[in-house]
C-alpha positions as semicolon CSV with decimal commas, in nm:
position;residue;x (nm);y (nm);z (nm)
1;M;3,975;5,893;12,434
2;S;4,078;6,259;12,435
3;I;4,376;6,384;12,634
4;D;4,365;6,707;12,828
5;L;4,673;6,885;12,691
6;S;4,645;7,168;12,943
7;Q;4,823;6,950;13,198
8;F;5,139;6,985;12,987
9;H;5,116;7,363;12,942
10;Q;5,346;7,452;13,231
11;V;5,621;7,223;13,103
12;F;5,587;7,385;12,759
13;F;5,614;7,734;12,908
14;E;5,922;7,643;13,111
15;E;6,097;7,472;12,820
16;S;6,008;7,758;12,585
17;L;6,152;8,019;12,821
18;E;6,467;7,810;12,857
19;G;6,485;7,789;12,478
20;L;6,448;8,167;12,447
21;D;6,728;8,220;12,698
22;L;6,947;7,984;12,497
23;M;6,848;8,163;12,176
24;E;6,932;8,504;12,324
25;S;7,272;8,384;12,448
26;A;7,352;8,236;12,107
27;L;7,250;8,558;11,929
28;M;7,474;8,760;12,161
29;E;7,762;8,522;12,084
30;L;7,709;8,528;11,706
31;D;7,964;8,716;11,495
32;V;7,782;8,817;11,174
33;S;8,110;8,864;10,987
34;H;8,203;8,499;11,047
35;A;7,875;8,326;11,126
36;D;7,922;7,995;11,308
37;I;7,683;7,732;11,169
38;D;7,670;7,560;11,510
39;I;7,538;7,877;11,672
40;I;7,285;7,932;11,392
41;N;7,164;7,573;11,432
42;T;7,121;7,632;11,805
43;I;6,909;7,942;11,738
44;F;6,704;7,756;11,478
45;R;6,636;7,457;11,704
46;S;6,511;7,686;11,983
47;A;6,270;7,863;11,748
48;H;6,160;7,536;11,590
49;S;6,086;7,373;11,926
50;I;5,872;7,667;12,034
51;K;5,687;7,660;11,703
52;G;5,617;7,288;11,729
53;G;5,508;7,304;12,091
54;S;5,282;7,607;12,040
55;A;5,117;7,439;11,741
56;T;5,061;7,124;11,945
57;F;4,888;7,318;12,223
58;D;4,696;7,537;11,974
59;F;4,870;7,864;12,062
60;K;4,821;7,985;11,706
61;V;4,948;8,338;11,766
62;I;5,284;8,203;11,886
63;S;5,313;7,935;11,618
64;D;5,233;8,182;11,338
65;F;5,489;8,428;11,470
66;T;5,765;8,169;11,510
67;H;5,688;8,025;11,165
68;V;5,821;8,333;10,981
69;L;6,108;8,356;11,229
70;E;6,196;7,992;11,166
71;T;6,170;8,034;10,788
72;L;6,428;8,312;10,784
73;L;6,657;8,112;11,014
74;D;6,620;7,808;10,789
75;Q;6,728;8,011;10,486
76;I;7,029;8,140;10,678
77;R;7,143;7,800;10,800
78;D;7,097;7,648;10,451
79;G;7,320;7,917;10,304
80;Q;7,046;8,086;10,100
81;R;7,079;8,413;10,289
82;K;7,364;8,584;10,472
83;I;7,288;8,691;10,827
84;T;7,329;9,060;10,906
85;K;7,334;9,278;11,216
86;D;6,979;9,391;11,131
87;H;6,869;9,028;11,136
88;V;7,026;8,979;11,480
89;D;6,849;9,290;11,610
90;L;6,517;9,158;11,480
91;F;6,577;8,815;11,631
92;L;6,656;8,971;11,970
93;Q;6,337;9,178;11,953
94;S;6,154;8,856;11,870
95;V;6,291;8,693;12,187
96;D;6,137;8,974;12,394
97;C;5,812;8,952;12,197
98;L;5,786;8,574;12,242
99;K;5,846;8,606;12,617
100;H;5,555;8,851;12,631
101;L;5,332;8,624;12,424
102;L;5,417;8,328;12,648
103;S;5,326;8,531;12,958
104;L;4,992;8,617;12,793
105;A;4,935;8,249;12,716
106;Q;5,006;8,160;13,079
107;D;4,740;8,410;13,184
108;N;4,495;8,269;12,926
109;S;4,486;8,607;12,751
110;L;4,691;8,531;12,439
111;E;4,621;8,764;12,150
112;V;4,811;8,932;11,867
113;T;4,998;9,232;12,008
114;E;5,107;9,537;11,812
115;D;5,473;9,449;11,864
116;A;5,423;9,092;11,742
117;S;5,227;9,208;11,437
118;A;5,488;9,470;11,346
119;L;5,777;9,226;11,386
120;Q;5,599;8,958;11,186
121;K;5,545;9,205;10,900
122;Q;5,915;9,292;10,905
123;F;6,008;8,924;10,875
124;E;5,756;8,872;10,595
125;A;5,893;9,176;10,411
126;I;6,244;9,031;10,432
127;L;6,125;8,691;10,311
128;E;5,906;8,825;10,029
129;G;6,071;9,149;9,925
130;D;6,442;9,088;9,962
131;S;6,624;8,846;9,739
132;P;6,863;8,611;9,916
133;S;7,213;8,751;9,933
134;V;7,361;8,410;9,859
135;E;7,260;8,210;9,555
136;A;7,013;7,934;9,640
137;T;7,187;7,611;9,724
138;S;7,083;7,293;9,553
139;H;7,005;6,986;9,759
140;I;7,155;6,676;9,598
141;V;6,955;6,372;9,703
142;D;6,994;6,040;9,518
143;G;7,178;6,220;9,243
144;S;6,891;6,461;9,162
145;N;6,922;6,837;9,194
146;I;6,629;6,978;9,387
147;E;6,584;7,350;9,442
148;S;6,447;7,450;9,782
149;N;6,130;7,593;9,632
150;D;6,089;7,317;9,371
151;S;5,736;7,182;9,350
152;S;5,728;6,838;9,194
153;E;5,440;6,625;9,073
154;C;5,575;6,319;9,253
155;W;5,821;6,250;9,533
156;D;5,991;5,934;9,659
157;I;6,094;5,942;10,026
158;T;6,288;5,699;10,240
159;F;6,256;5,752;10,612
160;H;6,491;5,548;10,833
161;P;6,457;5,681;11,190
162;S;6,704;5,629;11,470
163;R;6,653;5,335;11,704
164;D;6,567;5,567;11,997
165;M;6,318;5,792;11,812
166;L;6,025;5,687;12,033
167;Q;6,221;5,767;12,350
168;T;6,261;6,129;12,237
169;G;5,884;6,175;12,216
170;N;5,859;6,154;11,836
171;D;5,604;5,934;11,663
172;G;5,672;5,801;11,314
173;I;5,302;5,745;11,241
174;R;5,223;6,109;11,320
175;L;5,502;6,225;11,089
176;L;5,368;6,010;10,808
177;S;5,017;6,143;10,866
178;S;5,149;6,500;10,844
179;L;5,319;6,409;10,518
180;K;4,998;6,261;10,378
181;A;4,810;6,581;10,466
182;L;5,036;6,769;10,221
183;S;4,931;6,554;9,925
184;D;4,637;6,684;9,723
185;S;4,602;6,376;9,502
186;D;4,502;6,015;9,546
187;I;4,857;5,894;9,489
188;Y;5,000;5,819;9,832
189;E;5,179;5,487;9,872
190;I;5,364;5,372;10,180
191;T;5,564;5,057;10,252
192;C;5,692;4,962;10,596
193;D;6,022;4,775;10,618
194;V;6,020;4,537;10,919
195;S;6,339;4,351;10,832
196;E;6,522;4,489;11,137
197;V;6,267;4,371;11,392
198;P;6,448;4,117;11,615
199;S;6,313;3,799;11,762
200;F;6,090;3,839;12,065
201;E;6,355;3,763;12,330
202;F;6,573;4,050;12,200
203;L;6,289;4,297;12,141
204;D;6,312;4,636;12,312
205;P;5,955;4,776;12,340
206;E;6,089;5,134;12,348
207;A;6,300;5,100;12,033
208;C;6,195;5,175;11,674
209;Y;6,290;4,898;11,430
210;F;6,077;5,016;11,136
211;S;6,165;5,223;10,831
212;W;5,936;5,347;10,556
213;K;5,931;5,416;10,183
214;I;5,671;5,668;10,071
215;R;5,551;5,800;9,734
216;C;5,327;6,104;9,725
217;S;5,227;6,348;9,455
218;G;5,071;6,689;9,419
219;D;5,175;7,051;9,440
220;I;5,423;6,989;9,724
221;A;5,746;7,183;9,761
222;Y;6,066;7,020;9,877
223;D;6,080;7,254;10,178
224;E;5,733;7,138;10,286
225;I;5,843;6,775;10,290
226;K;6,167;6,864;10,463
227;S;5,978;7,055;10,735
228;V;5,776;6,745;10,825
229;F;6,092;6,564;10,930
230;E;6,267;6,858;11,100
231;W;6,198;6,715;11,445
232;V;6,398;6,399;11,365
233;E;6,639;6,501;11,088
234;D;6,935;6,535;11,325
235;D;6,945;6,163;11,400
236;S;6,761;5,995;11,111
237;D;6,844;5,893;10,756
238;I;6,603;6,074;10,523
239;I;6,624;6,052;10,143
240;I;6,400;6,277;9,932
241;S;6,408;6,246;9,553
242;K;6,198;6,339;9,252
243;A;6,002;6,065;9,080
244;S;5,754;6,026;8,802
245;P;5,410;5,874;8,870
246;E;5,474;5,630;8,583
247;E;5,798;5,499;8,735
248;P;5,781;5,182;8,943
249;H;5,814;5,252;9,312
250;S;6,162;5,124;9,391
251;M;6,413;5,306;9,604
252;A;6,744;5,186;9,732
253;Q;6,714;5,051;10,081
254;P;6,974;5,207;10,316
255;E;7,260;4,977;10,392
256;V;7,230;4,799;10,724
257;A;7,527;4,630;10,884
258;K;7,506;4,254;10,870
259;S;7,603;4,060;11,177
260;D;7,542;3,734;11,351
261;A;7,490;3,924;11,675
262;P;7,140;3,968;11,819
263;A;6,927;4,218;11,633
264;E;6,949;4,487;11,895
265;A;7,325;4,510;11,835
266;V;7,282;4,604;11,466
267;S;7,390;4,960;11,399
268;T;7,166;5,199;11,204
269;P;7,326;5,463;10,982
270;T;7,224;5,814;11,084
271;K;7,236;6,144;10,904
272;K;7,377;6,418;11,124
273;L;7,329;6,782;11,032
274;K;7,633;7,000;11,085
275;G;7,625;7,137;11,435
276;A;7,387;6,876;11,570
277;K;7,467;6,764;11,920
278;P;7,473;6,394;12,002
279;S;7,195;6,282;12,228
280;S;7,290;6,202;12,585
281;E;7,112;6,046;12,876
282;N;6,884;6,290;13,056
283;T;7,009;6,331;13,412
284;F;6,759;6,597;13,521
285;I;6,401;6,583;13,640
286;R;6,150;6,864;13,693
287;V;6,026;6,890;14,048
288;G;5,769;7,141;14,170
289;I;5,922;7,401;14,401
290;D;5,644;7,339;14,653
291;K;5,764;6,980;14,690
292;V;6,122;7,094;14,743
293;D;6,008;7,349;15,002
294;E;5,814;7,079;15,185
295;L;6,119;6,852;15,185
296;I;6,339;7,133;15,319
297;N;6,084;7,203;15,593
298;M;6,085;6,835;15,694
299;V;6,466;6,835;15,710
300;G;6,442;7,146;15,927
301;E;6,218;6,961;16,169
302;L;6,470;6,676;16,171
303;V;6,747;6,921;16,262
304;I;6,536;7,049;16,553
305;T;6,471;6,693;16,673
306;Q;6,841;6,608;16,650
307;S;6,922;6,919;16,856
308;M;6,667;6,815;17,120
309;L;6,816;6,465;17,146
310;S;7,166;6,609;17,174
311;Q;7,055;6,814;17,475
312;L;6,892;6,508;17,633
313;S;7,209;6,305;17,586
314;D;7,382;6,528;17,840
315;L;7,135;6,402;18,104
316;V;7,183;6,034;18,026
317;D;7,436;5,829;18,221
318;S;7,665;5,698;17,953
319;A;7,763;5,409;18,180
320;Q;7,403;5,285;18,173
321;V;7,346;5,345;17,807
322;P;7,695;5,315;17,655
323;R;7,588;5,350;17,293
324;F;7,338;5,632;17,338
325;G;7,597;5,907;17,290
326;E;7,748;5,727;16,990
327;G;7,404;5,700;16,828
328;I;7,335;6,069;16,884
329;S;7,667;6,160;16,721
330;Q;7,587;5,939;16,424
331;L;7,241;6,097;16,396
332;E;7,395;6,443;16,403
333;Q;7,635;6,353;16,122
334;N;7,363;6,194;15,910
335;T;7,131;6,489;15,971
336;R;7,394;6,736;15,858
337;E;7,472;6,533;15,545
338;L;7,102;6,498;15,462
339;Q;7,047;6,867;15,518
340;E;7,336;6,965;15,292
341;S;7,216;6,727;15,020
342;V;6,863;6,865;15,033
343;M;6,986;7,224;15,029
344;R;7,188;7,149;14,716
345;I;6,863;7,071;14,536
346;R;6,780;7,442;14,544
347;M;7,129;7,557;14,451
348;L;7,167;7,690;14,097
349;P;7,467;7,842;13,918
350;I;7,447;8,220;13,920
351;S;7,477;8,212;13,542
352;F;7,095;8,185;13,546
353;S;7,094;8,543;13,671
354;F;7,403;8,668;13,486
355;N;7,285;8,552;13,143
356;R;7,048;8,846;13,104
357;F;7,323;9,108;13,121
358;P;7,500;9,069;12,783
359;R;7,173;9,164;12,615
360;L;7,105;9,446;12,863
361;V;7,454;9,596;12,817
362;R;7,432;9,564;12,439
363;D;7,094;9,737;12,409
364;L;7,153;10,011;12,667
365;S;7,503;10,099;12,549
366;A;7,372;10,133;12,192
367;K;7,088;10,353;12,319
368;L;7,332;10,581;12,505
369;N;7,590;10,577;12,222
370;K;7,855;10,424;12,445
371;N;8,104;10,147;12,371
372;I;8,097;9,897;12,656
373;E;8,246;9,551;12,696
374;L;8,097;9,316;12,956
375;N;8,314;9,058;13,131
376;I;8,153;8,785;13,341
377;N;8,344;8,570;13,590
378;G;8,233;8,304;13,835
379;E;7,921;8,194;13,646
380;S;7,939;7,851;13,809
381;T;7,913;7,996;14,162
382;E;7,603;7,839;14,318
383;L;7,331;8,025;14,505
384;D;6,996;7,930;14,655
385;K;6,714;7,959;14,400
386;T;6,510;8,187;14,627
387;V;6,803;8,424;14,679
388;M;6,880;8,427;14,307
389;E;6,522;8,515;14,212
390;K;6,518;8,810;14,451
391;I;6,862;8,944;14,364
392;G;6,788;8,970;13,992
393;D;6,618;9,312;13,992
394;P;6,876;9,480;14,222
395;L;7,156;9,354;13,996
396;V;6,981;9,492;13,688
397;H;6,949;9,832;13,851
398;L;7,315;9,839;13,956
399;V;7,438;9,740;13,609
400;R;7,215;10,003;13,446
401;N;7,356;10,264;13,682
402;A;7,711;10,158;13,595
403;I;7,631;10,200;13,224
404;D;7,451;10,534;13,263
405;H;7,643;10,706;13,548
406;G;7,973;10,517;13,556
407;I;8,099;10,471;13,201
408;E;8,178;10,795;13,019
409;M;8,106;10,878;12,656
410;P;8,385;10,758;12,418
411;E;8,515;11,109;12,353
412;E;8,533;11,181;12,728
413;R;8,730;10,862;12,786
414;V;8,978;10,947;12,511
415;K;9,034;11,294;12,662
416;A;9,098;11,130;13,000
417;G;9,359;10,902;12,845
418;K;9,137;10,593;12,853
419;P;9,043;10,357;12,569
420;P;8,710;10,456;12,407
421;M;8,550;10,129;12,511
422;G;8,447;10,104;12,875
423;V;8,453;9,777;13,068
424;I;8,198;9,645;13,317
425;T;8,283;9,328;13,506
426;L;8,041;9,099;13,687
427;D;8,208;8,863;13,931
428;A;8,072;8,606;14,176
429;F;8,259;8,394;14,431
430;H;8,220;8,211;14,761
431;Q;8,395;8,337;15,072
432;G;8,336;8,266;15,440
433;G;7,995;8,101;15,401
434;H;7,865;8,383;15,180
435;V;7,828;8,454;14,811
436;F;7,987;8,779;14,696
437;I;7,875;8,953;14,378
438;Q;8,080;9,245;14,248
439;I;7,987;9,497;13,978
440;T;8,299;9,684;13,867
441;D;8,331;9,958;13,606
442;D;8,634;10,154;13,482
443;G;8,434;10,476;13,451
444;K;8,464;10,815;13,613
445;G;8,405;10,700;13,971
446;L;8,212;10,881;14,245
447;N;8,287;11,242;14,331
448;K;8,267;11,279;14,710
449;D;8,227;11,656;14,696
450;I;7,926;11,632;14,465
451;L;7,769;11,359;14,681
452;L;7,808;11,566;14,998
453;S;7,676;11,881;14,829
454;K;7,366;11,699;14,702
455;A;7,307;11,536;15,041
456;I;7,331;11,873;15,221
457;D;7,096;12,037;14,967
458;K;6,840;11,762;15,021
459;G;6,871;11,784;15,400
460;L;7,001;11,429;15,436
461;I;7,302;11,545;15,638
462;T;7,430;11,866;15,791
463;E;7,752;12,046;15,700
464;S;7,904;11,951;16,034
465;Q;7,824;11,584;15,974
466;A;7,979;11,606;15,628
467;L;8,313;11,702;15,783
468;T;8,333;11,383;15,991
469;M;8,199;11,127;15,743
470;S;8,427;10,853;15,615
471;D;8,448;10,762;15,245
472;E;8,228;10,456;15,301
473;H;7,954;10,666;15,462
474;I;7,974;10,924;15,183
475;Y;7,935;10,661;14,912
476;D;7,652;10,506;15,113
477;L;7,453;10,828;15,057
478;I;7,352;10,714;14,710
479;F;7,129;10,454;14,878
480;Q;6,925;10,728;15,050
481;P;6,567;10,769;14,917
482;G;6,536;11,037;14,651
483;F;6,910;11,082;14,610
484;S;7,044;11,127;14,255
485;T;7,338;11,306;14,093
486;A;7,199;11,287;13,739
487;K;7,186;11,624;13,566
488;A;6,879;11,529;13,365
489;V;6,592;11,286;13,412
490;T;6,587;11,013;13,146
491;D;6,405;10,686;13,099
492;V;6,722;10,516;13,226
493;S;6,784;10,704;13,551
494;G;6,782;11,040;13,726
495;R;6,465;11,030;13,933
496;G;6,640;10,920;14,252
497;V;6,419;10,612;14,270
498;G;6,571;10,269;14,291
499;M;6,901;10,265;14,480
500;D;6,724;10,280;14,815
501;V;6,501;9,994;14,701
502;V;6,810;9,803;14,589
503;K;6,956;9,825;14,939
504;Q;6,624;9,733;15,100
505;N;6,590;9,424;14,880
506;I;6,945;9,312;14,953
507;H;6,894;9,376;15,323
508;A;6,573;9,170;15,311
509;L;6,788;8,878;15,196
510;S;7,008;8,918;15,507
511;G;7,274;9,061;15,277
512;S;7,476;9,379;15,262
513;V;7,607;9,614;14,994
514;D;7,902;9,851;15,000
515;I;8,081;10,073;14,751
516;K;8,444;10,150;14,682
517;S;8,534;10,415;14,428
518;K;8,827;10,616;14,299
519;L;8,759;10,937;14,113
520;G;8,855;10,896;13,748
521;Y;8,919;10,523;13,774
522;G;8,581;10,365;13,841
523;S;8,375;10,199;14,113
524;T;8,315;9,857;14,262
525;I;7,987;9,762;14,428
526;T;8,009;9,449;14,642
527;I;7,701;9,254;14,747
528;R;7,730;8,994;15,021
529;L;7,454;8,732;15,038
530;P;7,390;8,418;15,241
531;L;7,410;8,089;15,053
532;T;7,055;8,006;15,160
533;L;6,769;8,167;15,349
534;A;6,655;7,844;15,513
535;I;6,931;7,754;15,763
536;L;7,210;7,947;15,931
537;D;7,488;7,892;16,185
538;G;7,403;8,096;16,492
539;Q;7,549;8,209;16,822
540;L;7,300;8,181;17,109
541;I;7,311;8,467;17,358
542;R;7,112;8,546;17,673
543;V;6,975;8,878;17,789
544;G;6,777;8,846;18,110
545;D;6,547;8,546;18,073
546;N;6,542;8,565;17,694
547;I;6,746;8,372;17,438
548;Y;6,844;8,539;17,110
549;I;7,057;8,433;16,815
550;F;7,318;8,632;16,624
551;P;7,408;8,495;16,277
552;L;7,757;8,360;16,330
553;V;7,891;8,528;16,018
554;S;7,800;8,874;16,153
555;I;8,007;8,830;16,472
556;V;8,360;8,974;16,465
557;E;8,465;8,893;16,822
558;S;8,345;8,888;17,182
559;M;8,513;9,045;17,487
560;E;8,465;9,199;17,829
561;C;8,399;9,570;17,811
562;D;8,671;9,768;17,994
563;A;8,539;10,104;18,116
564;D;8,882;10,262;18,054
565;N;8,831;10,211;17,680
566;V;8,480;10,359;17,674
567;S;8,423;10,723;17,578
568;L;8,102;10,919;17,628
569;L;8,009;11,155;17,346
570;A;7,747;11,426;17,312
571;G;7,390;11,300;17,314
572;G;7,469;11,006;17,541
573;K;7,643;10,805;17,270
574;R;7,915;10,568;17,387
575;V;8,203;10,431;17,184
576;F;8,459;10,163;17,264
577;K;8,822;10,185;17,156
578;L;8,886;9,859;16,975
579;R;9,256;9,862;16,892
580;D;9,292;10,137;16,626
581;E;8,924;10,219;16,578
582;Y;8,622;10,330;16,779
583;V;8,308;10,117;16,785
584;P;7,961;10,247;16,887
585;I;7,807;10,062;17,186
586;L;7,445;9,973;17,247
587;S;7,274;9,756;17,507
588;L;7,040;9,485;17,378
589;G;6,844;9,505;17,704
590;E;6,779;9,875;17,644
591;V;6,684;9,820;17,279
592;F;6,422;9,554;17,363
593;N;6,327;9,712;17,698
594;I;6,397;9,400;17,903
595;Q;6,569;9,357;18,239
596;S;6,938;9,281;18,197
597;D;7,186;9,139;18,448
598;N;7,429;9,422;18,369
599;T;7,412;9,713;18,610
600;S;7,735;9,868;18,481
601;I;7,909;9,869;18,146
602;D;8,240;9,797;18,316
603;G;8,309;9,423;18,288
604;A;7,996;9,362;18,080
605;L;8,012;9,108;17,796
606;M;8,020;9,275;17,456
607;V;7,966;9,107;17,118
608;V;8,119;9,303;16,830
609;V;7,905;9,252;16,520
610;E;7,942;9,387;16,167
611;Y;7,709;9,485;15,885
612;S;7,774;9,676;15,562
613;G;8,134;9,731;15,673
614;H;8,033;9,891;16,006
615;K;8,114;9,748;16,349
616;V;7,883;9,782;16,651
617;G;7,938;9,657;17,007
618;V;7,627;9,492;17,159
619;I;7,612;9,440;17,537
620;V;7,465;9,100;17,637
621;D;7,450;8,895;17,956
622;E;7,588;8,559;17,846
623;L;7,722;8,370;17,546
624;L;7,567;8,024;17,506
625;A;7,626;7,750;17,251
626;Q;7,679;7,777;16,879
627;Q;7,443;7,571;16,670
628;Q;7,281;7,548;16,332
629;V;6,924;7,676;16,336
630;V;6,631;7,649;16,097
631;I;6,492;7,991;16,009
632;K;6,118;8,037;16,046
633;S;5,958;8,348;15,900
634;L;5,819;8,562;16,183
635;E;5,641;8,794;15,941
636;K;5,465;8,504;15,769
637;N;5,354;8,336;16,092
638;Y;5,299;8,645;16,307
639;Q;5,401;8,994;16,196
640;Q;5,714;9,196;16,122
641;V;5,913;9,280;16,435
642;M;6,174;9,556;16,436
643;G;6,521;9,424;16,515
644;V;6,430;9,063;16,431
645;S;6,482;8,883;16,100
646;G;6,319;8,553;16,196
647;A;6,278;8,289;16,463
648;T;6,374;7,930;16,531
649;I;6,281;7,646;16,766
650;L;6,553;7,529;17,001
651;G;6,610;7,172;17,112
652;D;6,417;7,228;17,438
653;G;6,114;7,353;17,245
654;M;6,171;7,722;17,323
655;V;6,137;7,985;17,051
656;A;6,445;8,204;16,999
657;L;6,450;8,522;16,792
658;I;6,716;8,569;16,524
659;L;6,856;8,921;16,547
660;D;6,897;9,164;16,258
661;V;7,199;9,384;16,335
662;Q;7,113;9,669;16,099
663;S;6,754;9,681;16,219
664;I;6,872;9,686;16,582
665;V;7,094;9,988;16,509
666;S;6,800;10,166;16,345
667;L;6,573;10,084;16,639
668;F;6,830;10,205;16,892
669;S;6,880;10,526;16,692
670;K;6,507;10,599;16,694
671;Q;6,478;10,533;17,067
672;K;6,770;10,767;17,142
673;N;6,659;11,018;16,878
674;I;6,989;10,971;16,697
675;E;7,014;10,963;16,319
676;G;7,145;10,629;16,192
677;I;7,434;10,787;16,001
678;S;7,525;10,995;16,304
679;L;7,543;10,691;16,529
680;L;7,785;10,512;16,299
681;S;7,990;10,823;16,224
682;S;8,037;10,894;16,596
683;A;8,324;10,647;16,599
684;N;8,502;10,845;16,330
685;K;8,448;11,164;16,526
686;A;8,597;11,003;16,836
687;S;8,902;10,897;16,637
């Protein structure tokens, strides 16, 4: 019966990509002047796993490529060759090449690429043309000296696997078959030792109690035999020794502890390679994201049902049904706990996104001839998987900009009294129901005069507007389409394409981005993101007969609007004096063209909301309850609606729209023929 191996392809691709990420991280951590054998073993195991898996699934291009990669790594870890910076560079290029080959294999279009062919030739040249920088190390097995490339006429092998070999997916019979395939003569003897097999009542069907003694002959090198057992050498006892075909086949049996205890309690000696990690119980399972999404959707429906029952409980006479209210409260608590548990399934540490940056900073700084150190903090901060996937590209663009525009050349830094090495810091932390990501550099900072001059030249603002703009609004100019301060266009930056897309992508995640900078000292870009895109805490409001929802985290405060604190500016713009600052005012009824209860702004209810560091006062008719709501995509189920980020179903079955503050400001500005920057800068002008 044949097995369709294609059903396992996706698992292989996922595990291979994880292995490449681990390999890249280890290469970035490796100090070639004092090479850590543990790190080298980690790199080797990643390459070896990919080679074995690709050979199993007949991805010959990948297995051939990783074979030469693995051979060089094996020489390095055995002490035959000293690792150099050039080797590390080649290994890092190989990581990129293997990722590309894996993507081709996923698309069923795997073929030898020019990059893979060129890299493979470089590895082969190193292996064939260069002599090892360290004298070949002898392997002493059973008292016999065996050179790595020694080809003997006859070999004696003892293979004593670990008790849990079968549970790790390895098969002793397959290993022995692979060993037999190496022999080109008729001499191949094998003896199975079953002395450790316990009586039936103590037998574990998933344990391996066998060991083997093998004799084989032919033109077989020691390294070839060793490679057969590489999958199990970390936790098995393997003895390889030279023998003569005329000698009787007798090899010392490994010592096994004697005990009167049941057979399963007998300990088996294991041979651990230096740097090998002890096996531990697997506490993770792979679950398709579609199944997780379906589960989250079902929990969302449960939240809606719980909300509906809570509303009905207000109509029930508690005297008649004394435990009804208690049951509803218990359901609410259980629903919240279930929801939080399910949401945690999708939460991943942000290190999954941060891990790409050491390599990016290393390569780009070398390309630009800059010395840059990268510091990463808060890697364990958790974020929803969907948010993390979408924030990756904006983060890459911001870090590249910090390297190219922010950090000066070493000679410039020395002249400015700074150390020649620049520092970029990535930081992530939780605060107020949000995840904050900060990209900080100690470079030259942003020059406000240059930003304003460029913006005026491009017609983004007028000279009169430039005089009234705050620092935050000036720095925000770099997110305008087509805006760039680069003196020359390079393949890194300078085309004015990207920063506007960065802001759009962050905004699409219901997040915000703002910049703080000090000329000569550097800049800090702060991104604020929701923990998840599935559920939010909302404030229900009413305008006319319609119910809307403001995300609770965007609300600063609510108050009655006193006409004495309202000022009317040119163009019909109104601002409200909120303590020591002026806040622009807009009416939600006017924005959505619906009938509002408010006939005058005096005494009207105003909700002060904030986005990207800007405050806006929104006139509404009534504040209703606060509740947690399940976000439904309006664009996916209907179409994109200006001013709305999504929708939800309330407990009474009504659909309520979730408001997008920034989009509402843009919509109001268009209706009033006011430029968005002008609307927000009007408060500064009033002050």
